[in-house]
N, C-alpha and C positions, 0 to 999 in steps of 0.2 A: 328414479328407478332404484329399488332396494334389492341388491343381490344378497341372497342368503342361502345357508345350508340348513337342512332339516334332518334330524335323526331321532330315533325313538329308543329309549332305554328298555331293558328287559322287563322293568316293572310297569311299562306303559306310559311313562312320562314323555311327552313330545317336547323336543328342544329345537329352537330356531336360533341361528347365529348369523349375524351380519358383521363382517370385519370393517371397522371404521378407524383408519389411521390418523384422522384429523384431530382427534381429541385425546387428552390424557385421562379422561373420565370414562368409565364403563357404566352402562345402564343395564340393569337387570329388571325384568318384568315377569311376574307370575300371575297368570290369569286362571282363576278357578271357575269352572263351568257350573256355577251355582248363583242364582239371584233370588229376589223375592218371589219370582214365579214358581220356584221349586219348593216353597214352604207348605207345610200342612196348614189349611185354612184356619185351624184352631190353635196353631202355634206360629203366628206370623212375626216378622221382625228379626228372625234368627240370622239371616244373611248379614244384615247390618250389625247385629250384636257381635257376630264373629269378626267383623272388621275391627272392632275394638278388642275383642279377646285375643286376637292374634298378636297383639303388641304387649300382652300381659305376662310374657315369659313362657319358656318352653323347657323341655327336659333338662338341658344342660346350660341354659342361658336365662338367668332370673329376670333380666331387663333387656329387652331387644335393642332399645335405642342406645344404650351405653357403649357397647363395643363398636357399634357402627359409627357413632360420633367420634370415638377415639381415633379412628382411622380416616377421618375426614369425609364420612358418608352422610347422605341424607335419604329420607324415605317418606312414603305416605301411602295411602290406599283410598279406594272408593268402592261403593257398592251401588248397583242399580237393580232394576227388575230382572235383568238378564244374566249378569255375571258379577263376580267380585274380583277386583284387580289390586295387586300389591306391587309397588315399584320402589326402586332405590337407585342411587348413583354413588359411585365410589371411585377414588383414584385407581388407575389400572394396577398399580403395584400391590393394592390391598384387595384385589378381587376375591381372593379365597375367603376372606372374612364374610363377604356377601353370601358365598355358597354355604358356609358354615351356618350362618344365621337362618337363611331361608330353608335349608334342609332340616334343621333341627325343629323348627315349628311345624313343618310338614310331617316329620317323624312322630313327634309326641308333644302336643301342646300341654303345658302345665296347668291342668284343671285343679282348682281348689275352690272351696266355698267362698273364701275371702276374695279371690280374683273375680269370681262370678258376681258376687255382691257389689264389688267396686264398679265393674263395667255395667251391671244392671242399673245402678244409680246414675251412671253417666248417660246411658241411653234414655232413661226416664226423664232426666233433666233436659236433655237435648230435645226430646219430644215436647216438653212444656215450653221451652224457650223458642224453638223454631216453628212449632205448629199451633200452639195454643195462645202464647203470650206475645206473638209477633204480629203486627198488622198484616192481613191477608195470608197469614200462615196456614190456615186450614183449607185454603181453596182446593188443593188437590186431594185432601181427605174427603171433600164434598164431591168433587168431580169424578174421581176414578170409579166409585160404585155406581155412578149415573151412567158412565160410558160403557162399563163392562158389567155384565150380570153374572157370568159363569167363569170367565177366564181369570186367573190369578193376577192379572194386571189391575184387577179391581181394588187392590190395596197398594199403598205406597211402601217404599223400602223400610220406612220406620215401623211399619206393621199396620194391620187392620184395627187392632185394639191394643193399647199399651199394656193392658192386663195380661196379654200373652207373654210379655217379657217379665212382668212383675211376678208371674206364677211359674215361670220356666224352672224346671228341676235340673239337677246335675245330670240325670239320666237323659233328659231331652237334649241337653247341650252336647253330651258325649256322642249320642246317636247321630246328631247332625254333622258333627266333625268327622266321624267314621265314614259316613256315607259320601261326603262331598270333598273333604280336604285330604285327598290322596293323589298319588302320581297319575293314575289313569284318568283323573278328572281335572288335570292341570296342564297348562301350556307355559313353558319357560322360554322367554326370549332374552337374548344377550346381544348387546351392541357395544363394540369397543375395539381397541387396538390389541387384539389377542389373535392367536392362531386357532384354527378349527381343532387341531390335535389337542391343544392345551384345554380348550373348552370341553372336549369329550372326556379328557382325563379327569377334569374337575367334576363333571357330571357323574361319571362312573364312581368316583371316590365318595362324593357327598350325597348323591340322590339315589343311585341304583340300589343301595342296601335297604331302602325303605320299601315296605310291602306295598304292592300295587293297589290293592283295594278292588272292590267289585265294580265293574263298569256300570255307569248310570245311564239308564234308558229313559229319556224324558217322554212322558205321555200325559199331556195336559188337555183339559176340556176345551173344545173349540167354541169360540164365541159365535153365536148365531148372527146372521145379518140383521142389522137394525131396520125396523119397519115403520117406526114413527118417531117424531122428535121427542127429545127429553128436555125438561125444563125445571129449573129450581131457582127460587128467589129467597135470599137470606138478608138479614140485617146485622151489621157488626159495628163495633166501635173502631172505625177506621177514618182516615182523613177525607177520602173522596170515593165516589161510586166507581166500581169496576165492572166490566162486562167481558165475559168469556164465551166464545162460540167455538165448539169443538166438532170436528168431523172425523169419523172413523176412516183410517187409511190403510194402505197395503203394508206388507212386511218388508224387512230390510233387504231380503233377497228377491223381492218381486221385481219384474221387469220395469214397472212404473215407479219404482222408488226414487230414482234420480230426477225424473220429471216432476214428481211431487215436491221434492226438496227444492228444485229450482223455482217451482210455482210459489213457494213460501218466500223466496228471495225476491221475485218479481213484485210481490205484494208489499214487502217491508224491509228489504235490505238496503239501507242507506237513505239519505235525505231526498233522493229523486224517486224513491219507490212509490207505488200507487197509494197505499194506505196513508203514508206519511204526508204526501202532497195533498190528497183530497180531503182526508178526514181530520188531519191536524192543522196543516197550513191554510188551506182554502176555506174549509167549512168551520174550523175551530171547535169541533165536537170533542176531541180528545186531546189531553195534554201529552199523552204518550200512547202509541198503538203499535202492535207488532204481530207478525205471523211466523210460526215456526212449527217444526215437526218433532214428534217424540223420538223418532229414530229407533224404535224398538225392533228387536229381532223378529218378533211375531207381529201380526197386524196391530198397529198402534193408532195414533191420532194426530190430526192436524189442528193447530190452535190459532185462533185470532183472539187477541186479548188487548184490552185498552183501559186506561183510566180517564174517566169523563171530566170535562171542564165543569166548573160550577154552573148550575142552572140548566144543564143539558138534560133533556128528558131521556130516560133509559130506553124506552121503546123506540123513540126516534133514532137514537144512536144504533140500536140493534137493526132497524130497518135500513139504515144507511149503509151499514156494513154489508148486509145481504145484497143491497142494490149494487154496491161496488164489486162484489164477487160475481154477480150476474153480468155486470158490464164487461168484465174480463172475458166471460164466455161468449157473449154476443158480439163484442167489438174486436175481440182478438188481442194479440200481443205483437208488438213490432219486433222485427228481427234484431234491430239495434238494442231494444230493451232486453231481449233474451241474451244477446251476446254480452251485454254489460254484466249481468249476474254470472254468466259462465266465466268471464274473466276473473271475477272476484273469487269464485270457487277454485278455479285453477291456481290462482296465486296462493290461496290458503293451503291447498294440498301440496304445492311445491314447498311452501314454507314449513310444512309439517315433516318434511324429509331432511331438515337441517339438523334438528336436535336428535342426539342419540337416544334420549328417552322417548321422544315421540315416535321414532322408528321402531323401537322395541315394543311400544304399546300397539302401534299399527300392525306389526307382524302378528302379535298375539291375538288381536281382535279379529283380523281377517282369517287367521287359522281357525278360530272359533266358528266363523261363518262357513268354513268349509275348506279354505286353501289360502295360505298367507300370500300366495302369488297374486291374489285379487287386489292387494294393496297397490300393485303396479298398474292396474287397469282402471282405477277409479276415474282418473281425469278423462280418459277416452269415453267412458260411459256418460259422463256429464256433457261432454262436447257433442255427442251424437244426438242429444235431445233436440227435437225440432219444435217449432211453434205449434204444429198440429198436435204434438204429444201433450203440450201444456194445456191446450184447450180441451182435448179429450179427457185428460185426467181431471181437470177442473169441473167439467160437465158431470162426471160421475161423482166426484167428491162432494160437491156443494149441493147435493140433493137435500132439501129440507128434512126429509125423513131420515137422513143420515146425520142429523145435527143434535148436539147437546148444548143448551144455553144456560148460563148462570148469570143472574142479576145479583151482584154483590153490593148491596146498598150500605152507605154510611148512615149510622144512626143520626137522626135529626138532633139539633142542639137541645130541643125541648125534652126529647127522650132521654138524652144523656144526663140532663139536669135532674130528671126524675129518678 
């Protein structure tokens, strides 16, 4: 249970505070309600670009990391399709440095042609290293536009086309910052051995003078229901064949989300899970196989992915996965089997309430979903899932017409030699 206080500054910034007297370290998390889904389809990759730009210096602080490191702090950030998250930890006696740093880059990021060029090159290099020159790196660049036809989930956070970052102008960048990096579009979470009055005092001092900005009203195209299977086969210079089967699933706030998440665990969480036992240990088709969900805020996808053992026919492996999914629907799931994965989820959620930083992140994330209090109800939602819910969700999810399949073949030795 995370007890917290919530207040809103005059400029619209939402603040969440949890007093934690167990640690001398304070965690600060700022979640900006902007992800790759909010980008112009002709200017993608901007949310990720800003993850880099935000560390490039602001109006009064040339280098973000230097003053934070001097007071014993650490920081990082991540971007996904739904939101962008910046976080730091700092000794409690130096908490005001954290307020100074974060408020300054929310107030006025130091845009210069030089900083833009530096970060542009960093992102382009990352694109080449992680997506083009790394084995299996382009899988999601291939899969996303297959799964989604109109929704902006059809491109990865790195962008739909790296040319969008290469050609980004200073005007484009400033416009993105003005629209999304402002108090009305942010959630500030603080966890540490502080008092509520002191946190309010610091928030009013450092953040309230910042202009609120215009409220952002998201209006994204709705992905139509999938009516037929998607299929793609490619050949790449990789060590072994890989097989991906994707099924469109519900949104994060849907009543079936927790059952869908537990379904993925029944299939592949641990050495006693179904896919590991049947397709890896018993049949020897895969050297590695897993099932997981994207966890997107809007309707996302359920993934079954595996690396095939040498000599295994791709179509046979595909059919065996489908058979295993159908067996779950027809034969059901044992109560003990479901309870085992529930126990793992419960343990993970309890563990996530130990670290101050994890608590700060959880508060911000669930506030974005609608109410930070939801963080305290997650365990109950998983524990209430019944076997009948798992079967019902699986029956709907694993419809062949709802599938996207990728055969990712390794080039033959003869092809590579040529």
